[in-house]
Biopython code that builds the backbone (N, CA, C, O; Angstrom):
import numpy as np
from Bio.PDB.StructureBuilder import StructureBuilder

atoms = [
    (1, "MET", "N", (-174.778, 13.398, 42.404)),
    (1, "MET", "CA", (-174.046, 14.140, 41.403)),
    (1, "MET", "C", (-173.911, 13.259, 40.166)),
    (1, "MET", "O", (-173.486, 12.107, 40.255)),
    (2, "LYS", "N", (-174.271, 13.807, 39.028)),
    (2, "LYS", "CA", (-174.194, 13.084, 37.755)),
    (2, "LYS", "C", (-172.936, 13.521, 37.016)),
    (2, "LYS", "O", (-172.665, 14.717, 36.907)),
    (3, "ARG", "N", (-172.166, 12.562, 36.509)),
    (3, "ARG", "CA", (-170.921, 12.864, 35.801)),
    (3, "ARG", "C", (-171.178, 12.859, 34.292)),
    (3, "ARG", "O", (-172.023, 12.115, 33.793)),
    (4, "TYR", "N", (-170.431, 13.703, 33.582)),
    (4, "TYR", "CA", (-170.547, 13.767, 32.129)),
    (4, "TYR", "C", (-169.205, 14.106, 31.515)),
    (4, "TYR", "O", (-168.282, 14.539, 32.205)),
    (5, "LYS", "N", (-169.108, 13.906, 30.219)),
    (5, "LYS", "CA", (-167.922, 14.315, 29.478)),
    (5, "LYS", "C", (-168.369, 15.124, 28.271)),
    (5, "LYS", "O", (-169.504, 14.997, 27.813)),
    (6, "VAL", "N", (-167.468, 15.956, 27.760)),
    (6, "VAL", "CA", (-167.734, 16.759, 26.579)),
    (6, "VAL", "C", (-166.908, 16.180, 25.444)),
    (6, "VAL", "O", (-165.698, 15.989, 25.570)),
    (7, "GLU", "N", (-167.578, 15.906, 24.336)),
    (7, "GLU", "CA", (-166.912, 15.353, 23.144)),
    (7, "GLU", "C", (-166.998, 16.387, 22.031)),
    (7, "GLU", "O", (-168.089, 16.850, 21.700)),
    (8, "ILE", "N", (-165.862, 16.752, 21.453)),
    (8, "ILE", "CA", (-165.819, 17.733, 20.369)),
    (8, "ILE", "C", (-165.270, 17.052, 19.120)),
    (8, "ILE", "O", (-164.206, 16.433, 19.150)),
    (9, "SER", "N", (-166.016, 17.179, 18.017)),
    (9, "SER", "CA", (-165.617, 16.561, 16.750)),
    (9, "SER", "C", (-165.749, 17.592, 15.636)),
    (9, "SER", "O", (-166.458, 18.590, 15.767)),
    (10, "GLN", "N", (-165.050, 17.327, 14.540)),
    (10, "GLN", "CA", (-165.083, 18.221, 13.390)),
    (10, "GLN", "C", (-165.240, 17.390, 12.126)),
    (10, "GLN", "O", (-164.583, 16.362, 11.966)),
    (11, "TYR", "N", (-166.121, 17.840, 11.219)),
    (11, "TYR", "CA", (-166.396, 17.099, 9.994)),
    (11, "TYR", "C", (-166.377, 18.048, 8.805)),
    (11, "TYR", "O", (-166.775, 19.207, 8.921)),
    (12, "SER", "N", (-165.908, 17.549, 7.651)),
    (12, "SER", "CA", (-165.864, 18.384, 6.451)),
    (12, "SER", "C", (-166.603, 17.749, 5.272)),
    (12, "SER", "O", (-166.543, 18.260, 4.154)),
    (13, "SER", "N", (-167.287, 16.655, 5.515)),
    (13, "SER", "CA", (-168.074, 16.015, 4.461)),
    (13, "SER", "C", (-169.395, 15.520, 5.049)),
    (13, "SER", "O", (-169.575, 15.509, 6.267)),
    (14, "ASN", "N", (-170.307, 15.115, 4.184)),
    (14, "ASN", "CA", (-171.623, 14.654, 4.624)),
    (14, "ASN", "C", (-171.475, 13.493, 5.599)),
    (14, "ASN", "O", (-170.643, 12.607, 5.403)),
    (15, "ILE", "N", (-172.300, 13.506, 6.663)),
    (15, "ILE", "CA", (-172.190, 12.476, 7.693)),
    (15, "ILE", "C", (-173.502, 12.368, 8.465)),
    (15, "ILE", "O", (-174.266, 13.329, 8.552)),
    (16, "LYS", "N", (-173.750, 11.190, 9.022)),
    (16, "LYS", "CA", (-174.852, 10.988, 9.960)),
    (16, "LYS", "C", (-174.237, 10.816, 11.343)),
    (16, "LYS", "O", (-173.276, 10.065, 11.510)),
    (17, "ILE", "N", (-174.792, 11.512, 12.335)),
    (17, "ILE", "CA", (-174.261, 11.479, 13.691)),
    (17, "ILE", "C", (-175.344, 10.972, 14.634)),
    (17, "ILE", "O", (-176.435, 11.540, 14.687)),
    (18, "ASP", "N", (-175.053, 9.907, 15.380)),
    (18, "ASP", "CA", (-175.932, 9.453, 16.458)),
    (18, "ASP", "C", (-175.647, 10.347, 17.653)),
    (18, "ASP", "O", (-174.506, 10.426, 18.108)),
    (19, "SER", "N", (-176.669, 11.020, 18.168)),
    (19, "SER", "CA", (-176.415, 11.965, 19.257)),
    (19, "SER", "C", (-176.138, 11.248, 20.581)),
    (19, "SER", "O", (-175.036, 11.364, 21.118)),
    (20, "ASN", "N", (-177.107, 10.517, 21.113)),
    (20, "ASN", "CA", (-176.963, 9.800, 22.386)),
    (20, "ASN", "C", (-176.292, 10.661, 23.450)),
    (20, "ASN", "O", (-175.333, 10.237, 24.095)),
    (21, "CYS", "N", (-176.812, 11.878, 23.622)),
    (21, "CYS", "CA", (-176.217, 12.821, 24.562)),
    (21, "CYS", "C", (-177.306, 13.685, 25.187)),
    (21, "CYS", "O", (-178.464, 13.629, 24.773)),
    (22, "ASN", "N", (-176.933, 14.480, 26.181)),
    (22, "ASN", "CA", (-177.871, 15.383, 26.836)),
    (22, "ASN", "C", (-178.026, 16.690, 26.072)),
    (22, "ASN", "O", (-179.120, 17.253, 26.017)),
    (23, "SER", "N", (-176.939, 17.177, 25.482)),
    (23, "SER", "CA", (-177.020, 18.391, 24.673)),
    (23, "SER", "C", (-176.024, 18.288, 23.523)),
    (23, "SER", "O", (-174.993, 17.624, 23.626)),
    (24, "ILE", "N", (-176.360, 18.966, 22.421)),
    (24, "ILE", "CA", (-175.503, 18.927, 21.248)),
    (24, "ILE", "C", (-175.514, 20.317, 20.616)),
    (24, "ILE", "O", (-176.552, 20.976, 20.546)),
    (25, "SER", "N", (-174.351, 20.744, 20.161)),
    (25, "SER", "CA", (-174.214, 22.031, 19.483)),
    (25, "SER", "C", (-173.499, 21.819, 18.164)),
    (25, "SER", "O", (-172.573, 21.015, 18.061)),
    (26, "PHE", "N", (-173.945, 22.551, 17.164)),
    (26, "PHE", "CA", (-173.342, 22.516, 15.840)),
    (26, "PHE", "C", (-172.830, 23.923, 15.531)),
    (26, "PHE", "O", (-173.574, 24.896, 15.656)),
    (27, "VAL", "N", (-171.579, 24.030, 15.133)),
    (27, "VAL", "CA", (-170.996, 25.320, 14.756)),
    (27, "VAL", "C", (-170.534, 25.199, 13.309)),
    (27, "VAL", "O", (-169.638, 24.413, 12.999)),
    (28, "ASN", "N", (-171.150, 25.982, 12.426)),
    (28, "ASN", "CA", (-170.760, 25.950, 11.020)),
    (28, "ASN", "C", (-169.548, 26.865, 10.868)),
    (28, "ASN", "O", (-169.693, 28.078, 10.714)),
    (29, "ALA", "N", (-168.365, 26.284, 10.912)),
    (29, "ALA", "CA", (-167.115, 27.032, 10.830)),
    (29, "ALA", "C", (-166.628, 27.181, 9.396)),
    (29, "ALA", "O", (-165.542, 27.709, 9.157)),
    (30, "GLY", "N", (-167.422, 26.722, 8.451)),
    (30, "GLY", "CA", (-167.051, 26.798, 7.040)),
    (30, "GLY", "C", (-167.551, 28.073, 6.378)),
    (30, "GLY", "O", (-168.037, 28.991, 7.040)),
    (31, "THR", "N", (-167.421, 28.107, 5.069)),
    (31, "THR", "CA", (-167.821, 29.284, 4.294)),
    (31, "THR", "C", (-169.096, 29.056, 3.483)),
    (31, "THR", "O", (-169.530, 29.940, 2.744)),
    (32, "ILE", "N", (-169.697, 27.866, 3.622)),
    (32, "ILE", "CA", (-170.958, 27.572, 2.933)),
    (32, "ILE", "C", (-171.997, 27.098, 3.945)),
    (32, "ILE", "O", (-171.654, 26.620, 5.026)),
    (33, "ASP", "N", (-173.271, 27.237, 3.580)),
    (33, "ASP", "CA", (-174.352, 26.740, 4.433)),
    (33, "ASP", "C", (-174.301, 25.221, 4.489)),
    (33, "ASP", "O", (-173.819, 24.573, 3.561)),
    (34, "CYS", "N", (-174.802, 24.658, 5.586)),
    (34, "CYS", "CA", (-174.973, 23.205, 5.666)),
    (34, "CYS", "C", (-176.404, 22.938, 6.105)),
    (34, "CYS", "O", (-177.092, 23.831, 6.600)),
    (35, "THR", "N", (-176.838, 21.711, 5.921)),
    (35, "THR", "CA", (-178.187, 21.308, 6.309)),
    (35, "THR", "C", (-178.081, 20.233, 7.380)),
    (35, "THR", "O", (-177.328, 19.269, 7.248)),
    (36, "ILE", "N", (-178.860, 20.423, 8.450)),
    (36, "ILE", "CA", (-178.922, 19.450, 9.537)),
    (36, "ILE", "C", (-180.383, 19.029, 9.654)),
    (36, "ILE", "O", (-181.212, 19.785, 10.161)),
    (37, "ASN", "N", (-180.697, 17.822, 9.184)),
    (37, "ASN", "CA", (-182.089, 17.321, 9.220)),
    (37, "ASN", "C", (-183.085, 18.371, 8.722)),
    (37, "ASN", "O", (-184.024, 18.708, 9.443)),
    (38, "GLN", "N", (-182.908, 18.874, 7.553)),
    (38, "GLN", "CA", (-183.773, 19.858, 6.892)),
    (38, "GLN", "C", (-183.663, 21.270, 7.473)),
    (38, "GLN", "O", (-184.366, 22.164, 7.001)),
    (39, "PHE", "N", (-182.820, 21.507, 8.467)),
    (39, "PHE", "CA", (-182.595, 22.843, 9.015)),
    (39, "PHE", "C", (-181.341, 23.414, 8.362)),
    (39, "PHE", "O", (-180.271, 22.810, 8.437)),
    (40, "ILE", "N", (-181.469, 24.575, 7.723)),
    (40, "ILE", "CA", (-180.312, 25.182, 7.068)),
    (40, "ILE", "C", (-179.546, 26.009, 8.089)),
    (40, "ILE", "O", (-180.091, 26.929, 8.699)),
    (41, "LEU", "N", (-178.272, 25.666, 8.265)),
    (41, "LEU", "CA", (-177.395, 26.379, 9.188)),
    (41, "LEU", "C", (-176.415, 27.208, 8.358)),
    (41, "LEU", "O", (-175.507, 26.657, 7.735)),
    (42, "PRO", "N", (-176.596, 28.538, 8.349)),
    (42, "PRO", "CA", (-175.729, 29.388, 7.535)),
    (42, "PRO", "C", (-174.272, 29.344, 7.992)),
    (42, "PRO", "O", (-173.979, 29.025, 9.145)),
    (43, "ALA", "N", (-173.370, 29.668, 7.074)),
    (43, "ALA", "CA", (-171.943, 29.760, 7.412)),
    (43, "ALA", "C", (-171.774, 30.754, 8.553)),
    (43, "ALA", "O", (-172.351, 31.841, 8.533)),
    (44, "GLY", "N", (-170.977, 30.371, 9.548)),
    (44, "GLY", "CA", (-170.709, 31.228, 10.701)),
    (44, "GLY", "C", (-171.739, 31.150, 11.805)),
    (44, "GLY", "O", (-171.554, 31.772, 12.851)),
    (45, "ALA", "N", (-172.819, 30.411, 11.611)),
    (45, "ALA", "CA", (-173.887, 30.312, 12.612)),
    (45, "ALA", "C", (-173.733, 29.047, 13.450)),
    (45, "ALA", "O", (-172.956, 28.154, 13.112)),
    (46, "SER", "N", (-174.483, 28.986, 14.547)),
    (46, "SER", "CA", (-174.471, 27.799, 15.400)),
    (46, "SER", "C", (-175.891, 27.427, 15.791)),
    (46, "SER", "O", (-176.808, 28.244, 15.718)),
    (47, "LEU", "N", (-176.053, 26.177, 16.207)),
    (47, "LEU", "CA", (-177.335, 25.635, 16.650)),
    (47, "LEU", "C", (-177.068, 24.779, 17.879)),
    (47, "LEU", "O", (-176.207, 23.899, 17.851)),
    (48, "SER", "N", (-177.808, 25.035, 18.966)),
    (48, "SER", "CA", (-177.670, 24.241, 20.189)),
    (48, "SER", "C", (-179.015, 23.633, 20.546)),
    (48, "SER", "O", (-180.052, 24.292, 20.475)),
    (49, "ILE", "N", (-178.979, 22.360, 20.931)),
    (49, "ILE", "CA", (-180.172, 21.640, 21.365)),
    (49, "ILE", "C", (-179.836, 21.042, 22.723)),
    (49, "ILE", "O", (-178.979, 20.165, 22.831)),
    (50, "ASP", "N", (-180.520, 21.525, 23.761)),
    (50, "ASP", "CA", (-180.229, 21.100, 25.130)),
    (50, "ASP", "C", (-181.387, 20.303, 25.707)),
    (50, "ASP", "O", (-182.554, 20.620, 25.476)),
    (51, "GLY", "N", (-181.050, 19.264, 26.461)),
    (51, "GLY", "CA", (-182.055, 18.488, 27.167)),
    (51, "GLY", "C", (-182.117, 18.906, 28.623)),
    (51, "GLY", "O", (-181.220, 19.582, 29.127)),
    (52, "ASN", "N", (-183.176, 18.499, 29.286)),
    (52, "ASN", "CA", (-183.285, 18.714, 30.724)),
    (52, "ASN", "C", (-182.403, 17.702, 31.446)),
    (52, "ASN", "O", (-181.887, 16.770, 30.828)),
    (53, "GLU", "N", (-182.233, 17.882, 32.735)),
    (53, "GLU", "CA", (-181.422, 16.966, 33.527)),
    (53, "GLU", "C", (-181.928, 15.535, 33.366)),
    (53, "GLU", "O", (-183.131, 15.284, 33.428)),
    (54, "ASN", "N", (-181.012, 14.609, 33.161)),
    (54, "ASN", "CA", (-181.266, 13.173, 33.011)),
    (54, "ASN", "C", (-181.958, 12.787, 31.706)),
    (54, "ASN", "O", (-182.386, 11.641, 31.571)),
    (55, "GLU", "N", (-182.084, 13.700, 30.738)),
    (55, "GLU", "CA", (-182.638, 13.361, 29.432)),
    (55, "GLU", "C", (-181.509, 13.019, 28.464)),
    (55, "GLU", "O", (-180.411, 13.568, 28.555)),
    (56, "ILE", "N", (-181.791, 12.108, 27.539)),
    (56, "ILE", "CA", (-180.838, 11.718, 26.503)),
    (56, "ILE", "C", (-181.515, 11.903, 25.149)),
    (56, "ILE", "O", (-182.596, 11.369, 24.903)),
    (57, "ASP", "N", (-180.862, 12.666, 24.276)),
    (57, "ASP", "CA", (-181.329, 12.872, 22.900)),
    (57, "ASP", "C", (-180.829, 11.692, 22.068)),
    (57, "ASP", "O", (-179.631, 11.412, 22.049)),
    (58, "THR", "N", (-181.738, 11.001, 21.384)),
    (58, "THR", "CA", (-181.349, 9.840, 20.573)),
    (58, "THR", "C", (-181.519, 10.101, 19.081)),
    (58, "THR", "O", (-181.542, 9.165, 18.282)),
    (59, "THR", "N", (-181.636, 11.360, 18.711)),
    (59, "THR", "CA", (-181.817, 11.739, 17.310)),
    (59, "THR", "C", (-180.583, 11.377, 16.482)),
    (59, "THR", "O", (-179.451, 11.494, 16.949)),
    (60, "VAL", "N", (-180.821, 10.937, 15.246)),
    (60, "VAL", "CA", (-179.733, 10.773, 14.283)),
    (60, "VAL", "C", (-179.737, 12.043, 13.435)),
    (60, "VAL", "O", (-180.716, 12.338, 12.750)),
    (61, "TYR", "N", (-178.640, 12.788, 13.486)),
    (61, "TYR", "CA", (-178.529, 14.044, 12.741)),
    (61, "TYR", "C", (-177.817, 13.789, 11.423)),
    (61, "TYR", "O", (-176.703, 13.265, 11.397)),
    (62, "ASN", "N", (-178.471, 14.166, 10.326)),
    (62, "ASN", "CA", (-177.923, 14.012, 8.985)),
    (62, "ASN", "C", (-177.383, 15.375, 8.549)),
    (62, "ASN", "O", (-178.155, 16.305, 8.317)),
    (63, "ILE", "N", (-176.066, 15.492, 8.438)),
    (63, "ILE", "CA", (-175.415, 16.754, 8.078)),
    (63, "ILE", "C", (-174.950, 16.659, 6.635)),
    (63, "ILE", "O", (-174.226, 15.737, 6.259)),
    (64, "THR", "N", (-175.386, 17.641, 5.819)),
    (64, "THR", "CA", (-174.996, 17.639, 4.412)),
    (64, "THR", "C", (-174.484, 19.019, 3.996)),
    (64, "THR", "O", (-174.913, 20.051, 4.513)),
    (65, "PHE", "N", (-173.554, 18.996, 3.046)),
    (65, "PHE", "CA", (-172.975, 20.197, 2.462)),
    (65, "PHE", "C", (-173.159, 20.126, 0.946)),
    (65, "PHE", "O", (-173.163, 19.033, 0.380)),
    (66, "ALA", "N", (-173.311, 21.274, 0.281)),
    (66, "ALA", "CA", (-173.385, 21.311, -1.185)),
    (66, "ALA", "C", (-172.006, 21.053, -1.795)),
    (66, "ALA", "O", (-171.901, 20.521, -2.900)),
    (67, "SER", "N", (-170.961, 21.429, -1.077)),
    (67, "SER", "CA", (-169.570, 21.137, -1.462)),
    (67, "SER", "C", (-168.801, 20.921, -0.162)),
    (67, "SER", "O", (-169.400, 20.539, 0.844)),
    (68, "VAL", "N", (-167.521, 21.149, -0.158)),
    (68, "VAL", "CA", (-166.726, 20.917, 1.056)),
    (68, "VAL", "C", (-167.033, 22.011, 2.083)),
    (68, "VAL", "O", (-166.916, 23.200, 1.788)),
    (69, "GLY", "N", (-167.424, 21.600, 3.276)),
    (69, "GLY", "CA", (-167.733, 22.532, 4.355)),
    (69, "GLY", "C", (-166.951, 22.181, 5.599)),
    (69, "GLY", "O", (-166.030, 21.365, 5.555)),
    (70, "LEU", "N", (-167.316, 22.792, 6.700)),
    (70, "LEU", "CA", (-166.654, 22.501, 7.971)),
    (70, "LEU", "C", (-167.640, 22.741, 9.108)),
    (70, "LEU", "O", (-168.109, 23.861, 9.309)),
    (71, "ILE", "N", (-167.947, 21.688, 9.844)),
    (71, "ILE", "CA", (-168.850, 21.819, 10.988)),
    (71, "ILE", "C", (-168.201, 21.211, 12.217)),
    (71, "ILE", "O", (-167.573, 20.155, 12.149)),
    (72, "GLN", "N", (-168.362, 21.891, 13.334)),
    (72, "GLN", "CA", (-167.874, 21.388, 14.612)),
    (72, "GLN", "C", (-169.080, 20.948, 15.428)),
    (72, "GLN", "O", (-170.095, 21.643, 15.467)),
    (73, "VAL", "N", (-168.970, 19.797, 16.078)),
    (73, "VAL", "CA", (-170.070, 19.229, 16.855)),
    (73, "VAL", "C", (-169.586, 19.033, 18.285)),
    (73, "VAL", "O", (-168.561, 18.394, 18.522)),
    (74, "ILE", "N", (-170.329, 19.585, 19.228)),
    (74, "ILE", "CA", (-169.978, 19.501, 20.644)),
    (74, "ILE", "C", (-171.118, 18.788, 21.355)),
    (74, "ILE", "O", (-172.267, 19.224, 21.283)),
    (75, "LYS", "N", (-170.802, 17.681, 22.049)),
    (75, "LYS", "CA", (-171.819, 16.890, 22.744)),
    (75, "LYS", "C", (-171.496, 16.801, 24.228)),
    (75, "LYS", "O", (-170.341, 16.621, 24.611)),
    (76, "LYS", "N", (-172.531, 16.930, 25.063)),
    (76, "LYS", "CA", (-172.426, 16.679, 26.499)),
    (76, "LYS", "C", (-173.020, 15.301, 26.741)),
    (76, "LYS", "O", (-174.210, 15.077, 26.514)),
    (77, "MET", "N", (-172.185, 14.381, 27.202)),
    (77, "MET", "CA", (-172.605, 12.984, 27.344)),
    (77, "MET", "C", (-172.471, 12.545, 28.801)),
    (77, "MET", "O", (-171.416, 12.707, 29.413)),
    (78, "TYR", "N", (-173.554, 11.988, 29.346)),
    (78, "TYR", "CA", (-173.489, 11.446, 30.713)),
    (78, "TYR", "C", (-172.641, 10.189, 30.738)),
    (78, "TYR", "O", (-172.630, 9.419, 29.777)),
    (79, "LEU", "N", (-171.941, 9.983, 31.824)),
    (79, "LEU", "CA", (-171.111, 8.766, 31.999)),
    (79, "LEU", "C", (-171.893, 7.704, 32.737)),
    (79, "LEU", "O", (-171.376, 6.614, 32.981)),
]
sb = StructureBuilder()
sb.init_structure("model")
sb.init_model(0)
sb.init_chain("A")
sb.init_seg("    ")
for serial, (resi, resn, name, xyz) in enumerate(atoms, 1):
    if name == "N":
        sb.init_residue(resn, " ", resi, " ")
    sb.init_atom(name, np.array(xyz, "f"), 0.0, 1.0, " ", f" {name:<3s}", serial, name[0])
structure = sb.get_structure()
């Protein structure tokens, strides 16, 4: 049995996030679009990237907003 924890964070300004997790979800809870590594995430939309069992995503995600936005990031991290 593999143990994991869920980490939930919220950001309102441009940031780089080291994933180091099995799965990551982005929820654009703001009123403007944001960009995640050249992918445009519209306001109110979400993006989930899931790995297979025992995989770790090591991507650095660059999140940018044209003005003040709000994004929630949910990560599943193995212990």
